[in-house]
C-alpha positions, 0 to 999 in steps of 0.5 A: 500500500502506497501512502501519499503525503500532503506536505509541501516544503520550501524556503517561502510558502504563500497560502490563501484562504478564508480564515487564518488561525492564531499563530502558535509557537512550535519548537524545532530541533535544538533552540530553533523555533517556528510559527504554526498557523492553520489556513481554512478555505473552500479550497485553501491553497498553498504554493511554494514561492522559493524552493528549498535549496541544499547547501553543500 
């Protein structure tokens, strides 16, 4: 059975929706922090503005 992921990854992501939740602080690895928000809409859309780049 193949499991599909509903995630996108990028350096910059633009979201469009009808309602935005209150921002919430999320702890990442180490001392890094991130902000989490939920976008609701009919439909809610997201697109990658700047793709993820790996530094060597």
